[in-house]
N, C-alpha and C positions, 0 to 999 in steps of 0.2 A: 504494500500500500504506500503510495507516494505521500510525502509530507505535505502539509498545508501551510507551512511558514511563508510569509510574504517575501518575495524576491526583491533585491535592491533595485532602485530606479536606475535606468540607463538612458542615454540620450535618445531622443525621438528622431525619426527620419527627417523632418524638416530642418532640425539643427545640424544634422550630419550633412544634408544637402547643401546648406548654406556654407559650411566650412569647406566642402569639396569645391564649390564655385570659387571661393577666395584662394584656395590652394592652387587650383588650375591657373588662375590669373598670374600667380607668382611663378609657377613652373613653366609657363610658356616662354619665359625669358631664361630661367635657370637650367632647363633641360639641355640647352646647347652645351653647357659645361659638362653635365653628366654624360651626355651622348658622345663626347669626344673620346677617341681611343688613345690611351697612353702610348701605345706603340708608335703612333703617327705624330707624336708630340712635336719633334723637331722637323720631321719630313714635311709636315703640313703647316708649320708655324702656328700651332694651336694657341700659344699664349698671346701672340700679337693679334689673332683673330677674335679672341673672346674676352680679353682683360685689358683695361686701359689704366693700369696701376702698376707701380714697381712691385716686383715679387717680394722684396723684403718687407714692404708695407703690409701686404696681404698676409704674410706669415706672422708678423707681429700681432696684428689684430686677431687673427684666428687662434693663435696660441693663447692669447690673453682671454679670449672668449671661452675656449675649451676648459681653461683652468678655473674660470670664474662661474660659480653656480648661483650667484646672487643678483645679477643684473635684471632689469625690468623684463627683458626678453626671455629670461629663464624661469620667471615665477609663473605659477598656474594662473590662467587668465580668469578674470571675473566674468560673470554671465553677460554683463553689458558689453564687455570688450570682445567677447566671442562673436557678437553680432555686428561688430564694426566693419566698415567696408575696407577693402584693400587700399583705397586711396589714402587711408590714414598712415600708411607706411611711407617713409621717405623714398625718393627716387633711387632705385638700385641699378638699373640698366639704362644706358643711353638710348633714347627713342630712335635716333638715327642709325647709329652703328651697332646697336644691340649689345655693346660691350659692357662688362661690369665696371661701374664707376664709383660705387659706394660700398666698400667692404664692411663697414660698421653696420649699415642698414641690412646688408646681406646676412650678417651673423645674427642679428636680432630676429630677423624674419624666419630663419630656419629653426631657431629655437621656439618661436611662436607656434610653428606648425608641427612641432614634435608631439607625439601622442601623450607624452608625460605632462606637457604643459597645456594641452587643449582641454584637459579635464574630462576626457571621454572614457577613461579606463576605470573599471570597478576594482577597488582594492581587494587583493587576494584574501586578506584576513576577514574582511566583511563577508566575502562569499563563502568562506569555509564555515564561519559561524552560522550563516543562514542555512547552508546545506546540511550540516551535521547537528545543528541545534546544540543541546547540552552534551550530546554524546561525543566522546573523543576516542579515536582509535588508539589502542595501546599495543596491538599485536606487533611483535618484532621490533620494538623500539630500541632494543639493545644491539641490533645488528649494525655493524660498521659498513656503510655502503661502499666506501672507497676501497674495501678489501675485495669487492667483486667487480669493480669497474673503475675507470679513471675519475679524477675529481670532478671534471666538467660533467660527465655523464651521470655520476652519482647525484650531483646537485640537481640536474634536470629530472631524473627519475624520482627522486624523493619528493620534490615539489609537485610534480605532475600527478604522481600516483596518489598523493594525499587529496588533491583536488578531485580526481576521478572517483576515488572511493567515496568521498563525501557526496559527490553528485549522484553516485549509484545509490547511496543510502537515501538521499532525498527523493529519488524517483522510485525506490523500492525495486531496484533492478540488480540482477546478479551476473548477467551476461555482458561482456565487453568485446567489441571488435576493434582490434588494433591494426590499422592499415599502414602499410609501409613499415612493418615491425622490425625489419632488419635483423639484427642479432638477438632480438627478443629481450632486451634489457627491461623495457617498460612492462611487457607482457608477463615476464617471469615474476616481477615484484608485485604486480597487481594480483597475481594468482597466489603466490606464496605468502605475501604479507597480509593481504586483505581478503583472501579466500574467494576472489571473484573468478568466474568461469570465463577464461579469456581465449579468444581465437586471434592469433597473430597471423596476418596475411602479408606476404611479401612477394614481389614479382621475381625475385632471384631464388632459384632452387638451391644455390650454394648458401645463401643467407638462411633459408629455411632449415637446411640440414645442420648448419652450425648452431642455429638457435635451439634446435632440439637437443643437440649434444651439450650445449652450454647449460640449458635448463636442467638436464639430467645431473650434471656436475653440481649445479647450484643447489639442487635439492639436498644433495649430500652435505654440502657446507651448511645449508640452512638447518638441517637436523642437528648438526654439531652445535650450532649456536643456540638452538632451542634447548638442547640437553644442558649446555653450559649455563644458560640463563636460568633454567629451572633448578639446577644444582645450587647456584648462588642464592636463589630465593629460598630454597629449602634449608640451606645452611644458615641463613638469617633467621628463618622460622625456628630451627632447632636451637639456635643460641638463645632466643627469647624464651622458648619453652623451658630450657634448662635453668634459666635464671628464676623462672616462676617455680619450678620444681625444687630448686635449692631452698627458696624461702619457705615453701609449704612443707618440705620434707624434713626439716631439721628435727621436729618433734618425734619423727619416726626413726631417726637414725639409730638410736641404741637398739630398739627392737629389731630393726631390719638387719643390723650387723650380727646380732645374736642368731637370728634365723638363718642368715646366709652362712655363718660358721657351721651350723648344725647340718646343713645340706650342701656340701661343696660340689657334689656330683651334678647339682642342678645346672651349673654353668655349662657343662658339656652337653647335657640334655637339650638346653636351649639352642646352643649354637648349631648342633648337628640337626636339629629338627627344623629350624627356621631359616638358616642362611642358605641362599641359593648357591649353585656352583659357579662362583665368580673367582676372580684372580685372588691369589694369596694376599696381595697388598690390600685389596678391598676388604677381605674378611678380617684382616688384621686391624684395619681402621675401625670396622664395625665392632669387633670384640673390645677394642679399647673404649669405644663409646658405651658398650654394655656395662663396663665397670662403673660408669657414672649413673646408671639407672637404679631405681628403687625397685628391686625384685625380691620377692619373698615367697615362701611356701605355705600353702594351706593344705595340710594332709599330703595327698599324692599328686595334687595339681599345682602348676605354677601360675602365679598371678603377677601381672605387671601393672605399673602405674599407667593408666590409660591416657594420660595427658600428652604423651609423646607418640605420635603415629609411627608405626614401623616403616611405613612408606617413606618417611622423611630420613630414615637411617640408611635405607638400602639404595643402591644405584637406581637411577630413574627408570631404566628399562628392566629392572630385575623382577617386577611384579606387573602382571597385566592390570590395566585400570579397572576392568570389570571385577576382578577378584577382590580389589580393595573395597568395592561397594558391598560385597557379601560379608565382610568382616563386621560382626556386631559391635555397636557402640563406637564405630570409627568416626572420628571428627577430622575431616580433611581441612587443612589450612587453606585460607583464601588464595595464598600464593600458589599452592599446589594445584588448586582448581583452575586458576588462570593459566598455569603452565600446561596442564593437560588439555584445556580448551584450545590453547594455541597449537599444541602438537597435532590435534585432530585436523586442523586446516590442511596441512601438507599431505595428509593421508587421503584426501578426497581424490577419487579416480578422475583422470582426464580433465583436470582443472585448467590446464593450459595446452592448447593444440596449435601447432605451427603449420600453416598451409601456404602453398605456392599458387599465386594467381595474380594476373595483371588487372588492377582495378581502374576502371574508367567511370565516367559519370553515369553510364548506362549499365554498369555491372549489376547482375541480379544475385543478391546475397544468398537466396534460397538454393541457387545452383552450386554455391561454394560451401555453405554450412547447412547440414542436414537438419539439425535441431535448432534452427534460428527461432528466437523468441524475442520478447521485448528487450531491447539492449541499448547500450551506449556505443557510439562510434568515436574512436579517438585516434590521434596520430601525433607522434613526437618528431618534429622536424621532417615532415613529409615534403619531398622535393617537387618543385615545379607545379604542374597541373594536379598533382595528387591532392594537394590541400583544398583547392576549390572543388574538385570532384567529390571529396569527402563531404563537403557542405551540400552539394547537390544530391548525393545519395541520402543524406539526412533528411532533406526536405521532401524527397520523393517516396521514401519507404515508410510505411506506417509502423513497422516494428522498431525502427530507430527512434527512440524517444529523446535522446540527447546527444550532443556532440561537444568534443573538446579537441581542438585542432591547433597545433603550432606548426606553421609552414616554414620553409626555407628555400634556398636556391631560386630566388626570384628570376634570375636570368634564364631559367629553363621553362618559364611560363610561355604558353602559346598566346600571343596577342592577336586579337581579331583584326585590328586596324593598323598593324605594323607595316604590312605590305599591301599596297592598294590593289585590290582585286574586285572584279565586277561580281554582281550577285550570282551570275551563272557560274563563275569560277569557284565560288565558295562551296566546299563540300562538308566542311566541319561546322557543326551546329553549336557545340558547347565549347567555349574557349576558356582558357585559364584566366584571361584578363581582357576586357573588364567583365564584371558580373552584374553590376547594378544598372538600373534603367538610365540614370542620369549620364553616366560615363559612356554608355552605349549610344545615347542620343548625341552626345558630344563627339562620338567616334574617336575617343581619346586613345592615344598610343604613347607609351614611354620610349620604346626602343630597347634593344638588348643591352647596349652599353649602359644606359641609365638604370635598367633593372639590375645589371651587374654591380653598379655603384651602390644600389640599395643594400647590397650584402656587406658593405664596409661597416666598420664598427667605430663610431665616434667615441663611445665610452672608453674603449681600449686606447685610442689615441690620446684621450684626455689624461690617462694614467701612465703615459709613456710607452705604450705598446703600439708604436706607429708602423707605417708601411716601410718596406725596405726600399728606400729611394735609390740606392746604388744599383740594385738589380733592375729596377725600372729604367734607370738612366742608361745602363748598358744596352738594354733592348731597344730603347728609343734611338740611340746612336747607331746601333746595328741596322735599323731600318733605313737610316739615311745612307749608310754604306751600300745597302742592297739597292736602293733607288738610284744612287749616283753611279755605281760601278757595274751594276748588272741590268739596269734599265727596268727593274721590276717596281711598279708603283704600289701594287697591292700584293702583300704576301700573307696569305691566309694560313700557311702552315705554322704549327706551334714549335717553338724551340725547346720547350720543356724546362726541366730544372738543371740547365747547364751551368747557371751562375754559381750554384753551390759546389759544383765540381771543377770550377775554373780557378786557376791561380792568379790570373790577371785579366785585364781587358783584352789584351792580345790573345791570350789563350781562349777566352770566351768567344771572340769573333771567329777564330780558327775552327773551334768545335762546332759552333752554330752553323757556319757556312757548309761544313761537311755534312751536318745532319740535314740541312735544307737541299743538299744535292748540288751545291754551287762550287765552282772551281776556286778553291782558296789560294791556289798558287799564283794567280794573277795579281794578288795584292801583297805588296811588300810590308814588312814590319813598319817601315816609316810611314807609309800611306795610312795604315790602320791607326797608328798612334797620333798622327796629325788630326784625325777626326776626334779622337779622345781629347786632345789638348784644345781643340776648337770649341767643343761643347761643355767642357768641364766647368768653365766660369758661369754657365747658364743652368747648372743643376738646380739652383734655387728656384728657377721658374717652374721646373717639373715638380719640385717639392711643394711649392705654393699651390699649383694647380690641383695636385692630388689632395691637398688639404681642403680645397674648395669642394671637391667631389665627396670627400668624407663628410663634410658638414651638410651636404645636400642629402646624404643617405637616409636620415630619419624622415625627411619630407616625402621621399619617394615611397618609403615603407609605410608611412601614414596613409598615402594615397591608396596603396594596394590593400591595406587592412581595412580602411574605411569602406572601400569598394565591397569587400566581403561582408562587413557588418551591415551595410545598406541593403545588400542582396537579401540577407536574412530578415531584415526589418520589413522588406517588401512581401514576404511570404505570409499568407493568411494563417497557415497552420502552425507557425512559429510563435509561441507565446512570449518568449523572453530570449534576448540575446545580448551579449556583452563582449568587450575586450578586457583581458586581464593581463597585467604584467606578472608573469609567472616566475621568471628567473632573474638572477643578477646579470645585467647586460655585459659586465666585464667578463664574467665566467662564460656566459652564453648569450652572444649578441642578438640572436633571433629569439627574443624573450617573451613575445606576446602570444597569448592564446585566444582563439575565438571560441566562445562557449555559448551554447543555445539549448533551449528546451522546447518540446512540442506543447501544443495546447492539450489540456486534459479533456478526455471524452467520457 
């Protein structure tokens, strides 16, 4: 049964549409910067074509803006300001040349249009409280995530699995479909930690096989953690019980010692009758614990102080849980009950299944999952079109009651209006971008280079994790050499990771030309190094231009995510939808989740 707690208020479609209109006004000028390819930077005089400012001036302003979190452009906007027109911004681009002329205004504007400052995101903690109410998950809290995966992935899985499990509780759902599940990190934890029945679907058969094998190994590690956790809990339980026994048992001490002396054989009777066949060290430990127990004889039978459960003295797996319930007058500790409740989760059959299938907007889940029921559809960093396709499946299938999707790889999105085609030439009906009516009416297109720029991480640059300017510089100068010396104006071939394998610029050029199939012998060392010396003083231009692209990244991501949110707001059957900042953007730059719920029937 789904919960009836009221959901947080989220921005309405008119407010989102107004913001999109103002954002497009800004991006019509700014996308020329994001759309320029770094490879062609010197070959096509990109700086001179797009920026009418000294590179050192641009760098100084952008570095100061990245480090400063307090200026007016960085603060969350008031409701009245969100409705203000774009004309309130100072002039950023020259109306005649279209070049950037005001970098200060540029920096303020890009902060204005970041999701963080638009105020359109629902706080994660508020959402968790709403979904789970007073209930808080405690299963597996002692597990150290970073022992199963790297720090970035553990941060992502921990945050997203908590949100999904809370969402499942709110909806009264146990089945989860994890699309683009990859190696199964999220799927495994949703099943093992929260007891959800998860189907992980990935298009790669290799990923599916590895996910199954990894999940098998993870289960073993998980059981070890459960055993260790229960042992620690039982140890604390035993310590507290002993303290109570010590206080209560002082008055019996003399009588018990006398009775124990009269019947020394009772010790052997007890240990041989009650101890299971475990290792000598375990039996030795238990025997030493028995010496502290208040045991005495009444005629031919042995009586034990019932305040200490035998189950707390034995190894966790030494006694079947059902046998404990058959022991009369047994009082199981709360910690023991919770431990055994936790253990039962991982014993559920087929709680996680890894499947191979290529998911599209038209995929029929019934053909992939035989026992499909009311479920949630989730995806952690689903690449390209898979993120919008996840939303489309959610809106089209009655069984999918909720969705939680974190997309990535925006450059792999298929854009409907990127390449001008006639209606007769269009065969694809469902595109990755745009999704909402307004952007479709505008026939809006970002272009691949701009979408690639949206994957850059401003937050990482702000903490000193910037781009490798030298490697980009090498590639840009190489392009000039290819154009001048080989007559090739467009080189679509990728050089790859030659920079990291090169000892110098000369070595880099030699290896790159060889990989591109060009005759390297026609270029002397002097010719190559002359190019290097010519462009080295202009490296700051490339660095400044890339900083402009990094600053624009949040704006383009805002456009893509608001497009998805508007699409959900347009669907009649969607009761509630929101954007949630799920991860620390320094650890995981693609940190926003699209979350939505269906209307209750």
